[in-house]
C-alpha positions as CSV (number, residue, x, y, z in Angstrom):
1,M,-36.6,-13.6,1.5
2,L,-34.6,-10.4,1.1
3,D,-36.7,-8.6,3.7
4,T,-36.0,-11.4,6.3
5,F,-32.2,-11.2,5.5
6,I,-32.2,-7.4,6.0
7,D,-34.1,-7.7,9.2
8,E,-31.7,-10.3,10.6
9,I,-28.7,-8.2,9.6
10,A,-30.3,-5.1,11.1
11,S,-30.9,-6.8,14.4
12,A,-27.2,-7.9,14.6
13,A,-25.7,-4.6,13.2
14,L,-27.7,-2.5,15.6
15,A,-26.5,-4.4,18.7
16,T,-24.7,-2.3,21.2
17,G,-21.2,-3.0,22.2
18,E,-17.6,-2.9,21.0
19,P,-17.0,-3.5,17.2
20,E,-15.6,-7.0,18.0
21,F,-19.0,-7.9,19.5
22,V,-21.1,-6.3,16.8
23,T,-19.1,-7.9,13.9
24,Q,-19.3,-11.3,15.6
25,R,-23.1,-10.9,15.7
26,V,-23.3,-9.7,12.1
27,R,-21.0,-12.6,11.0
28,E,-23.3,-15.1,12.7
29,A,-26.3,-13.5,11.0
30,L,-24.7,-13.4,7.6
31,T,-23.2,-16.8,7.3
32,P,-26.3,-18.9,6.8
33,W,-27.5,-16.5,4.1
34,L,-24.4,-16.9,2.0
35,A,-25.6,-20.2,0.6
36,Q,-29.0,-18.7,-0.3
37,G,-27.5,-16.5,-3.1
38,L,-28.9,-13.1,-4.1
39,P,-31.5,-12.0,-6.6
40,D,-30.1,-11.4,-10.1
41,T,-30.3,-7.6,-9.6
42,Y,-27.4,-7.8,-7.1
43,V,-25.0,-10.2,-8.9
44,Q,-24.6,-8.4,-12.2
45,P,-20.9,-7.5,-13.1
46,A,-20.0,-4.1,-14.6
47,E,-17.9,-3.5,-17.8
48,G,-14.4,-2.3,-17.2
49,C,-14.6,-2.1,-13.4
50,Y,-16.1,-3.9,-10.4
51,A,-19.7,-3.5,-9.5
52,R,-21.2,-2.5,-6.2
53,H,-24.9,-2.9,-5.7
54,V,-26.6,-1.3,-2.7
55,I,-28.9,-3.9,-1.2
56,H,-30.0,-1.8,1.8
57,C,-28.9,1.2,3.7
58,D,-30.3,2.0,7.1
59,P,-32.3,5.3,6.9
60,L,-30.3,6.5,9.9
61,E,-27.1,5.4,8.2
62,R,-26.1,3.1,11.1
63,F,-25.3,0.2,8.7
64,C,-25.3,-0.6,5.0
65,I,-25.5,-3.9,3.0
66,V,-23.9,-4.0,-0.5
67,S,-22.9,-6.7,-2.9
68,I,-19.6,-6.5,-4.7
69,V,-19.1,-8.3,-8.0
70,L,-15.6,-8.8,-9.3
71,R,-14.7,-10.5,-12.6
72,P,-11.5,-12.6,-12.5
73,G,-8.6,-10.2,-12.2
74,Q,-10.7,-7.2,-11.3
75,S,-9.9,-5.7,-7.9
76,T,-10.7,-2.9,-5.6
77,P,-8.0,-0.3,-4.8
78,I,-6.2,-0.7,-1.5
79,H,-8.5,1.1,0.9
80,N,-9.6,1.4,4.5
81,H,-13.1,1.6,5.9
82,T,-12.9,3.8,9.0
83,T,-15.7,1.7,10.4
84,W,-16.3,-2.0,11.1
85,G,-17.2,-4.3,8.3
86,V,-18.1,-8.0,7.7
87,I,-17.6,-9.6,4.3
88,G,-19.0,-12.9,3.1
89,V,-18.4,-14.7,-0.2
90,V,-21.6,-15.9,-2.0
91,T,-20.1,-17.3,-5.2
92,G,-16.7,-17.6,-6.9
93,R,-13.4,-17.0,-5.1
94,E,-12.0,-13.8,-3.7
95,R,-8.4,-13.0,-2.9
96,E,-8.0,-10.6,0.0
97,V,-4.7,-8.9,0.8
98,R,-4.4,-7.1,4.1
99,F,-2.0,-4.2,4.7
100,R,-0.9,-2.0,7.6
101,R,0.7,1.4,7.5
102,S,4.4,1.3,8.2
103,D,6.2,3.8,10.4
104,T,7.3,5.6,7.3
105,G,3.8,6.0,6.0
106,G,3.9,3.4,3.4
107,L,2.0,0.1,3.2
108,Q,3.3,-3.2,4.4
109,E,1.5,-6.4,3.3
110,L,0.4,-8.5,6.3
111,E,-1.3,-11.5,4.7
112,S,-3.0,-12.8,1.6
113,R,-5.8,-15.3,1.7
114,F,-8.4,-16.8,-0.6
115,N,-12.0,-16.8,0.5
116,A,-14.4,-19.3,-0.9
117,P,-18.3,-19.4,-0.8
118,G,-19.4,-19.3,2.8
119,D,-16.1,-17.8,4.1
120,T,-16.3,-14.5,6.0
121,A,-13.8,-11.8,7.0
122,V,-14.0,-8.9,9.4
123,V,-12.4,-5.4,9.2
124,I,-12.1,-3.2,12.2
125,P,-10.0,-0.1,12.3
126,P,-7.0,0.2,12.4
127,R,-6.9,-3.4,10.8
128,D,-9.2,-2.3,8.0
129,V,-6.8,-1.7,5.1
130,H,-7.2,-4.3,2.4
131,R,-7.7,-5.0,-1.3
132,I,-10.0,-7.7,-2.7
133,E,-9.9,-9.2,-6.2
134,G,-11.9,-11.7,-8.2
135,A,-9.9,-15.0,-8.3
136,C,-12.4,-17.6,-9.5
137,P,-10.4,-20.3,-11.3
138,E,-13.5,-21.2,-13.4
139,G,-13.5,-17.6,-14.9
140,K,-16.8,-16.7,-13.3
141,P,-17.5,-13.5,-11.4
142,T,-17.1,-13.5,-7.6
143,V,-20.0,-12.1,-5.6
144,S,-19.7,-11.1,-2.0
145,I,-21.9,-9.3,0.6
146,H,-20.3,-6.5,2.5
147,I,-22.0,-5.0,5.6
148,Y,-20.6,-1.8,7.0
149,G,-21.2,0.1,10.2
150,G,-22.4,3.2,8.3
151,N,-23.5,4.4,4.9
152,V,-20.9,3.2,2.5
153,D,-21.3,6.3,0.4
154,R,-20.8,8.7,3.3
155,V,-18.0,7.0,5.3
156,T,-14.7,8.8,4.6
157,R,-12.3,6.3,3.3
158,T,-8.7,6.5,2.1
159,I,-7.6,5.0,-1.2
160,F,-3.9,4.0,-1.1
161,E,-1.6,3.8,-4.0
162,Q,1.1,1.1,-4.1
163,K,3.6,0.9,-6.8
164,G,3.0,-2.1,-9.0
165,V,-0.6,-2.7,-7.8
166,E,-3.2,-2.0,-10.5
167,Y,-6.9,-2.1,-10.2
168,A,-9.8,-1.8,-12.6
169,G,-10.8,1.8,-11.9
170,P,-13.5,3.1,-9.6
171,C,-16.5,0.9,-9.1
172,A,-19.9,1.2,-10.7
173,T,-22.6,1.6,-8.0
174,S,-26.2,0.7,-8.5
175,Y,-29.2,1.4,-6.3
176,H,-32.3,-0.6,-6.4
177,A,-35.6,0.2,-4.8
């Protein structure tokens, strides 16, 4: 099952074209898989911080698939991606807050939305600054799949600080063969 998922995502992620076209193809390939769930290996939360599990990274680093696991109240820092990305919620509920850089260099909140299982979101620079947090009202972890147009560990990203916004520290990353 996981091999078929990876093959379908690879076919979409390696499509040529503008980021808007590629992310639409990736979104279409990802959406049916969100209801399938993930093997237990990729849905385990971490203690004290959010978890990131690498599901697959293209050997040529053209795309990467990871799962993010957030306990209620845990969040990522505000960050950008510097590449396209597609996010889909598998379980739980995720709150996503989008930002833009203001003319003075600070951050301005653009929107906040809740994403439920099956919902997807797209980030394309320069509209790629956001923060996600676990917001499942049942107190369960939120699991989402993130697909990026590059190796998530090698893409240069910026972490933004915003007064009054706290997060649970850096993520714990796991790699599985």
